[in-house]
Every structure is written in C-alpha cells, then in structure tokens.
C-alpha positions in Angstrom: 12.8 -26.5 22.3 9.8 -23.9 21.8 10.7 -20.6 20.9 9.0 -19.0 24.2 11.5 -21.0 25.9 14.5 -19.4 24.5 13.4 -15.5 24.2 11.8 -13.2 26.5 10.9 -9.8 26.4 11.0 -7.4 28.8 9.5 -3.6 29.1 9.4 -0.9 30.9 8.7 2.7 31.1 10.8 5.5 32.2 10.1 9.3 31.4 10.4 11.5 29.6 11.4 8.7 26.5 9.9 5.5 26.5 12.3 2.7 27.1 11.8 -0.8 25.7 14.4 -3.3 25.7 14.4 -7.4 24.4 16.5 -9.9 25.6 17.0 -13.3 24.6 17.3 -16.2 26.9 21.0 -17.4 27.6 19.0 -21.2 28.7 20.0 -22.6 25.3 22.2 -25.9 25.8 25.5 -25.8 24.4 25.5 -27.0 20.5 22.2 -26.0 19.8 22.2 -22.7 17.6 18.8 -21.4 17.0 17.9 -17.9 16.2 14.8 -16.4 17.9 12.6 -14.6 15.7 9.8 -11.5 17.4 8.9 -8.1 17.2 9.3 -5.1 18.5 6.4 -2.8 18.7 5.2 0.3 20.6 2.0 -0.6 21.7 4.1 -3.4 23.8 4.9 -0.8 26.0 2.6 -0.3 28.7 0.7 3.2 29.3 2.8 4.5 26.7 -0.4 6.6 25.3 -1.2 7.5 28.4 1.7 9.6 29.2 3.2 11.4 25.5 0.7 14.0 26.1 0.4 16.7 23.4 1.6 17.1 20.4 2.2 13.6 19.4 2.5 12.5 15.9 1.2 8.7 16.3 4.3 7.6 15.5 7.7 6.5 17.4 11.3 6.5 16.6 12.9 2.9 17.9 16.4 2.4 18.6 18.1 -0.3 18.5 21.1 -0.5 20.6 22.7 -3.4 18.6 22.7 -2.0 14.8 22.8 1.8 16.0 19.8 2.3 13.6 16.3 4.2 13.9 13.1 3.3 12.5 10.0 5.1 12.4 7.0 2.9 13.3 3.7 4.0 13.9 2.2 3.0 17.4 0.4 -0.6 16.2 3.7 -1.1 13.9 6.6 -3.5 14.8 10.1 -4.3 13.7 11.1 -7.8 13.1 14.3 -9.1 15.6 16.3 -11.7 14.8 18.6 -12.6 17.8 21.0 -15.5 18.0 21.8 -17.9 21.5 23.5 -15.2 23.8 22.8 -12.2 22.1 20.3 -9.6 23.4 19.6 -6.0 22.0 18.2 -2.6 23.6 15.2 -0.9 22.1 14.2 2.6 23.1 11.1 3.6 21.9 10.2 7.3 21.6 7.4 9.0 20.9 7.7 11.5 17.7 5.9 14.9 18.8 5.0 17.8 15.9 6.9 21.0 17.2 7.2 25.0 15.8 7.6 25.1 12.0 6.5 21.4 11.5 9.8 19.9 13.2 9.9 16.3 13.9 11.7 15.6 16.9 11.8 12.9 19.7 14.9 12.5 21.8 16.4 9.2 22.3 19.3 8.9 24.6 23.0 8.4 25.2 23.8 5.6 22.8 26.8 4.8 23.0 26.0 3.0 26.7 24.2 -0.4 27.2 21.5 1.6 29.4 21.3 4.9 29.1 17.5 6.6 29.2 17.8 7.7 32.8 20.7 10.0 31.3 18.2 12.4 29.6 15.6 14.4 32.2 14.1 16.5 30.0 12.9 17.8 26.4 11.8 21.8 26.3 11.4 23.5 23.1 11.6 27.6 22.5 12.0 30.4 20.4 14.7 33.2 20.2 15.7 36.0 17.9 19.3 36.1 16.4 21.2 39.7 16.3 20.1 39.7 12.4 16.1 39.9 13.4 15.6 36.1 12.7 13.5 34.1 14.8 15.4 30.4 15.9 13.3 27.7 16.7 15.1 25.4 19.8 14.7 22.3 21.3 16.3 22.0 25.0 17.8 18.4 26.0 18.6 18.7 29.6 20.4 15.3 31.0 23.6 14.1 32.7 26.8 11.7 31.5 29.5 11.8 28.7 28.5 10.1 25.2 26.9 10.7 22.2 23.8 11.9 22.5 20.8 10.5 19.4 17.7 12.2 18.7 14.9 11.9 16.0 14.7 15.1 13.3 12.7 15.1 10.3 15.2 18.5 9.4 18.6 18.4 9.6 19.5 21.8 12.5 21.3 24.9 11.5 23.5 24.5 14.7 23.9 22.7 18.3 25.8 23.4 21.1 26.3 22.0 25.2 25.7 24.5 27.7 25.8 27.3 25.4 29.3 26.2 23.5 28.7 25.5 19.8 29.7 21.6 19.0 30.0 20.0 16.0 26.7 17.2 15.1 25.9 14.7 12.4 22.8 14.6 10.7 21.9 10.9 8.7 19.4 12.1 6.6 18.2 8.8 5.5 17.6 7.5 9.3 17.0 11.2 10.1 18.8 10.4 13.1 20.7 13.2 15.1 23.7 12.8 17.0 26.3 14.8 18.7 29.2 14.1 21.4 29.1 15.1 25.0 32.7 15.3 26.4 33.1 14.2 29.8 34.0 17.8 30.6 30.0 17.9 30.9 29.4 14.2 32.7 27.7 16.1 35.5 24.8 17.8 33.7 24.4 18.9 30.2 21.7 21.1 27.8 21.9 20.4 24.4 20.3 23.3 22.8 19.2 22.6 18.9 18.6 25.4 16.6 16.4 25.1 13.7 
C-alpha cells in the first residue's frame, strides 16, 4: 500500500490566526501497522502571505496538538511528522509579528481543545503608563471559551490579566510558549492583557 493512500492532509485558513490540520487516513487494513511520514510547512497554507499584514518576521509558530510543542519555522521551513495508523494531529500555524520594543508575538489557540482556532477573535497592541510613570507594552487577545490559552512570545511578560483581573501564567523559555488558564467563568468572552 502506498503512502499517499494511507495519509491525507487538509489545510484551512481562519482569521486572525492561521489554522492547519494534518490527518492520517484511517483506512489501513487490520494488522498492517506502518507509520505515515510527512512534513508540515507554513508554505502549505494557501493565501497565508496575502492575509498576514504588516510587522511579520517571515516566520511562524507551529503548534502541535498531539505533542503540545511549539516550533518556530520560516515560511519555507518544515517540520517532520510521523503518525501511526488511526493517529492524527492538528497543527496551528500562527505568523510571528514584531511589535514595539522588539516583542515577537503570535497568538496560537486554546490548546486543550481539539479544534479551537475559532475561539480567538482578535489580537491588538497598545501602550499604557503605570502609576510610577513607566510605560508598559500590552498585547490584547480577545476570544471566547474556557481552557488553556497559548501564545508564542520571544520574552517573558511582566503580568497577565483576564477581563482586568490579574491571573497566573506560565512561560516556557525553551519553547517561548506562554500559557494562561481561562477559567469557566469567562466562557462567554474574554480579553487577555499581556503586559511587557
């Protein structure tokens, strides 16, 4: 049985971030256990460059639902994918943009939901001055639904809040992965403010 008969890939574009999914076809005969080997690339997402806009670094954060890992790839870069029969993975491809003070940021998704790209509605940036007169740079991510929100960030934020209430966050400096838990009380809509 040829690899093309065992594997299929489906990509679709969803604003404000780019969603990509790769699935392993489930039509492998019983007892025939082969791995499907392929690659995932931002270049595979049709019309990606047409909707990215300004400030793009030329690279994307690629999140794997299966592993929970994030890879930074150039547009023509690729990530090797290996799937066993009856396995699948969903990849979210988010353009990394450069904002004020050299902050590189890409909103990824609600990470614990199988296909949660539609939960994110918009990403905006702003500046504010605190009580001591210091300027802060703020990334606002608006969306809906509860769960673990993830974003690529090249530096650790100072603080994070959800609907103006300070919340704990985690930052994995190996992956540049920022995660914030959105409690069920914010299930209808939320505005995450990430302060740098």
